[in-house]
C-alpha positions as CSV (number, residue, x, y, z in Angstrom):
1,X,0.3,0.2,0.0
2,X,3.5,2.2,0.5
3,X,4.5,1.6,-2.3
4,X,2.0,2.4,-4.5
5,X,1.1,5.8,-2.9
6,X,5.0,6.6,-2.9
7,X,4.7,5.0,-6.6
8,X,1.4,7.1,-7.8
9,X,3.0,10.8,-5.7
10,X,5.9,9.7,-7.9
11,X,4.2,10.3,-11.0
12,X,1.8,12.9,-10.1
13,X,5.7,15.2,-9.9
14,X,7.2,13.8,-12.9
15,X,3.1,14.9,-14.4
16,X,4.1,18.0,-12.7
17,X,7.0,18.5,-13.3
18,X,6.3,17.8,-17.9
19,X,4.0,19.6,-17.7
20,X,6.0,23.2,-16.2
21,X,8.4,22.2,-18.2
22,X,6.0,22.6,-21.6
23,X,4.1,25.8,-20.7
24,X,7.9,27.2,-20.0
25,X,8.5,25.4,-23.6
26,X,5.9,26.6,-25.5
27,X,6.6,30.4,-23.7
28,X,10.2,29.9,-25.5
29,X,8.1,29.3,-28.7
30,X,5.4,31.8,-28.3
31,X,7.2,34.2,-29.4
32,X,7.3,37.6,-32.0
33,X,10.6,38.9,-33.4
34,X,10.8,42.1,-35.3
35,X,14.2,42.9,-36.7
36,X,15.8,46.5,-37.0
37,X,17.9,47.5,-39.3
38,X,21.3,49.0,-38.7
39,X,20.7,52.9,-39.3
40,X,17.3,52.7,-37.3
41,X,17.8,53.6,-34.2
42,X,16.1,51.5,-31.4
43,X,15.3,54.2,-28.8
44,X,13.2,56.1,-31.3
45,X,10.5,53.3,-32.6
46,X,6.8,52.8,-32.0
47,X,5.7,49.3,-31.8
48,X,1.8,49.1,-30.7
49,X,0.6,46.1,-30.8
50,X,-2.2,43.3,-29.9
51,X,-2.8,39.7,-29.6
52,X,-5.7,37.8,-31.3
53,X,-8.4,38.0,-28.4
54,X,-7.7,40.8,-26.4
55,X,-9.1,44.1,-25.9
56,X,-6.1,46.1,-25.1
57,X,-2.9,44.9,-26.0
58,X,0.7,46.5,-25.8
59,X,2.6,48.5,-26.7
60,X,7.0,47.9,-26.7
61,X,9.0,50.0,-23.6
62,X,12.1,51.4,-26.2
63,X,15.7,50.5,-25.2
64,X,18.4,51.8,-27.3
65,X,21.1,49.9,-28.4
66,X,19.3,46.8,-29.8
67,X,18.5,45.4,-32.8
68,X,15.8,43.8,-32.6
69,X,12.6,42.8,-30.1
70,X,11.4,40.0,-29.2
71,X,7.7,40.4,-27.6
72,X,5.9,37.3,-26.0
73,X,3.0,36.3,-27.3
74,X,1.1,34.7,-24.3
75,X,-2.1,35.4,-23.3
76,X,-3.3,34.2,-20.1
77,X,-1.5,31.7,-19.6
78,X,-1.4,29.9,-23.1
79,X,0.3,31.1,-26.7
80,X,-2.3,33.4,-28.7
81,X,-3.5,32.7,-32.2
82,X,-2.6,36.0,-34.0
83,X,-0.1,38.7,-34.0
84,X,-0.6,42.2,-35.2
85,X,1.1,45.4,-34.3
86,X,1.7,49.0,-35.9
87,X,5.7,49.7,-35.6
88,X,7.2,53.7,-36.8
89,X,10.8,55.4,-37.2
90,X,11.8,58.2,-38.1
91,X,12.9,58.9,-40.6
92,X,10.2,55.4,-42.4
93,X,7.3,54.7,-43.2
94,X,5.1,53.7,-41.1
95,X,4.2,49.4,-41.5
96,X,2.0,47.1,-40.3
97,X,2.4,43.3,-39.1
98,X,-0.2,40.7,-39.0
99,X,1.7,36.7,-38.2
100,X,1.6,34.4,-36.4
101,X,2.0,34.7,-32.7
102,X,5.6,32.7,-33.3
103,X,6.7,34.9,-36.3
104,X,10.2,37.1,-37.3
105,X,8.9,40.7,-38.7
106,X,12.3,42.3,-41.0
107,X,11.4,45.7,-40.4
108,X,12.0,47.3,-43.9
109,X,13.0,51.1,-43.6
110,X,11.4,52.6,-46.5
111,X,12.6,57.2,-46.0
112,X,9.8,59.2,-45.8
113,X,12.0,62.7,-46.2
114,X,11.4,65.5,-44.2
115,X,9.3,68.1,-44.6
116,X,9.0,71.7,-42.6
117,X,5.5,72.9,-41.7
118,X,6.3,77.1,-40.8
119,X,3.4,78.5,-38.3
120,X,2.1,81.1,-37.0
121,X,0.4,81.1,-34.5
122,X,-2.2,84.1,-33.5
123,X,-3.0,85.3,-30.2
124,X,0.0,83.0,-28.8
125,X,1.1,85.6,-26.1
126,X,0.0,84.4,-23.0
127,X,1.2,80.8,-24.4
128,X,4.2,82.7,-24.6
129,X,4.9,84.1,-21.8
130,X,4.0,80.9,-20.0
131,X,7.0,79.1,-22.0
132,X,5.6,76.3,-24.3
133,X,7.3,73.3,-26.3
134,X,5.8,72.4,-29.8
135,X,5.3,68.9,-30.9
136,X,4.2,67.6,-33.8
137,X,2.3,64.0,-33.5
138,X,0.9,61.5,-36.3
139,X,-2.9,60.1,-34.3
140,X,-3.4,57.7,-36.4
141,X,-6.8,56.8,-36.2
142,X,-7.4,54.4,-38.7
143,X,-5.0,52.1,-36.4
144,X,-7.7,51.2,-34.0
145,X,-9.8,49.0,-37.0
146,X,-6.6,47.2,-37.9
147,X,-5.8,46.7,-35.0
148,X,-9.5,45.9,-33.8
149,X,-9.8,47.0,-30.9
150,X,-13.1,48.6,-29.6
151,X,-11.5,51.0,-26.6
152,X,-11.2,54.8,-26.2
153,X,-7.2,54.4,-26.9
154,X,-5.9,56.3,-30.1
155,X,-2.4,56.1,-31.3
156,X,-0.7,59.2,-30.4
157,X,3.2,59.0,-32.3
158,X,5.6,61.9,-31.4
159,X,7.3,63.2,-35.2
160,X,10.7,65.5,-35.3
161,X,11.8,67.7,-33.1
162,X,10.5,69.9,-30.4
163,X,10.0,74.0,-31.6
164,X,10.1,76.9,-29.4
165,X,7.1,79.9,-30.3
166,X,8.8,83.3,-31.4
167,X,7.6,87.2,-29.9
168,X,5.3,87.0,-32.4
169,X,4.4,83.0,-32.6
170,X,5.7,82.0,-35.0
171,X,7.2,78.8,-35.6
172,X,9.6,76.4,-37.6
173,X,8.8,72.1,-37.3
174,X,10.4,69.3,-38.8
175,X,7.8,67.1,-39.6
176,X,8.1,63.7,-42.4
177,X,6.1,63.7,-45.9
178,X,3.1,61.6,-43.6
179,X,1.6,62.6,-47.9
180,X,4.7,60.4,-48.8
181,X,4.0,57.2,-46.4
182,X,1.9,54.5,-48.1
183,X,-0.3,54.5,-44.9
184,X,-0.9,57.5,-43.1
185,X,-0.8,59.4,-47.5
186,X,-3.8,57.4,-48.6
187,X,-7.3,59.1,-49.4
188,X,-9.2,56.8,-47.5
189,X,-7.0,57.0,-44.5
190,X,-8.0,58.1,-40.6
191,X,-5.1,60.1,-39.7
192,X,-3.5,63.7,-39.3
193,X,-1.1,66.0,-37.6
194,X,-1.6,67.6,-35.2
195,X,0.5,70.3,-33.0
196,X,0.5,69.8,-29.0
197,X,1.8,72.5,-27.3
198,X,3.4,71.2,-23.7
199,X,4.3,73.1,-20.2
200,X,7.5,73.7,-21.0
201,X,8.3,73.2,-17.7
202,X,6.3,70.7,-16.6
203,X,9.2,68.4,-15.9
204,X,8.1,64.7,-16.1
205,X,4.7,65.7,-16.6
206,X,5.0,67.2,-19.6
207,X,1.7,68.8,-19.4
208,X,-0.3,69.8,-22.1
209,X,-1.9,72.8,-22.3
210,X,-3.3,73.6,-25.9
211,X,-4.0,72.0,-29.2
212,X,-3.2,73.9,-32.2
213,X,-5.9,73.9,-35.0
214,X,-5.2,75.5,-38.6
215,X,-7.4,78.1,-39.2
216,X,-6.6,78.0,-43.2
217,X,-9.2,76.9,-46.1
218,X,-9.6,73.4,-46.0
219,X,-6.9,72.6,-43.6
220,X,-8.4,71.2,-40.9
221,X,-9.5,67.8,-40.4
222,X,-13.1,67.5,-38.3
223,X,-11.4,66.4,-35.5
224,X,-9.1,69.9,-35.2
225,X,-5.7,68.4,-36.6
226,X,-4.1,69.2,-39.8
227,X,-4.4,66.8,-42.9
228,X,-2.5,65.0,-44.3
229,X,-1.6,67.1,-47.7
230,X,0.8,67.0,-51.1
231,X,1.7,70.8,-49.8
232,X,1.3,73.3,-47.0
233,X,1.1,77.0,-47.4
234,X,4.5,79.0,-47.0
235,X,2.6,80.0,-43.4
236,X,0.3,77.9,-41.3
237,X,-1.9,80.3,-39.4
238,X,-2.7,78.2,-36.7
239,X,-5.1,79.1,-33.2
240,X,-4.9,77.8,-29.5
241,X,-7.1,75.7,-28.4
242,X,-6.9,74.9,-24.2
243,X,-7.3,71.1,-23.2
244,X,-10.2,70.7,-20.8
245,X,-7.2,68.7,-18.3
246,X,-3.8,67.0,-18.4
247,X,-2.9,64.5,-21.7
248,X,-3.9,61.6,-20.3
249,X,-1.2,59.3,-21.3
250,X,2.2,57.5,-21.4
251,X,5.4,58.0,-23.1
252,X,4.8,55.8,-25.8
253,X,2.4,56.8,-27.8
254,X,-1.4,55.5,-26.1
255,X,-3.7,58.1,-24.8
256,X,-7.7,58.4,-24.4
257,X,-9.9,59.5,-27.3
258,X,-11.5,62.2,-25.3
259,X,-7.9,63.5,-24.8
260,X,-6.6,64.1,-28.2
261,X,-10.1,65.4,-29.1
262,X,-11.2,67.0,-26.2
263,X,-10.1,70.7,-26.7
264,X,-12.4,73.2,-25.7
265,X,-13.3,74.9,-28.6
266,X,-14.9,77.9,-26.8
267,X,-11.4,79.4,-25.8
268,X,-10.5,78.7,-29.6
269,X,-10.8,82.3,-30.3
């Protein structure tokens, strides 16, 4: 009897051991690897992904000096059945990924030229006095549908560097030529440029103070962003549109739809 109990216990331990080993092996295999070309700075790459069956998904934390990103495709302790992602690197066209959850993907950097956007902000004195940094962002509204999401998040991709307001409200900011990007420039895709004014002295939070709304005819989207266009006027006039609250987003490019579209239009003029 005792011998039988020992045998049963041994079999139970072996089954547990083999089960743990199998889970470990599955976890090792359930990974997607995104390889980056040498010319791409890994710390500036934006990767927004969703595993099949997820309602929100995740993002890759950027790291400097790596040649690839290894993403686990385990969901709830089991391997996912699919993997989708949107990938952006400065100077490169946007790419979408739809592959097996154990696949590899070589990100192709298809070069996109940089253009200079010259702007003039009317009623700029309050923001200039407060001290702001201006940053261009691409709002990829189409990404929500591609990723199969149904929540209130929007993919926000920072573009170019930081610009300052001059005393007379003028600024110049570098942005990629999104019209030449096959995804961003497609007529049926929902996306736009947005110029955000952030508190220069806001520390780590860098609170959003205002969005800059284009004033020229045919330049603004329905949501108040700057349309993706083949070319822009020599100077684009903007009006400040104050934001109701601090921008609720992290540094990897997530934002709530209400924060992206939540400026107070009554204060725009």
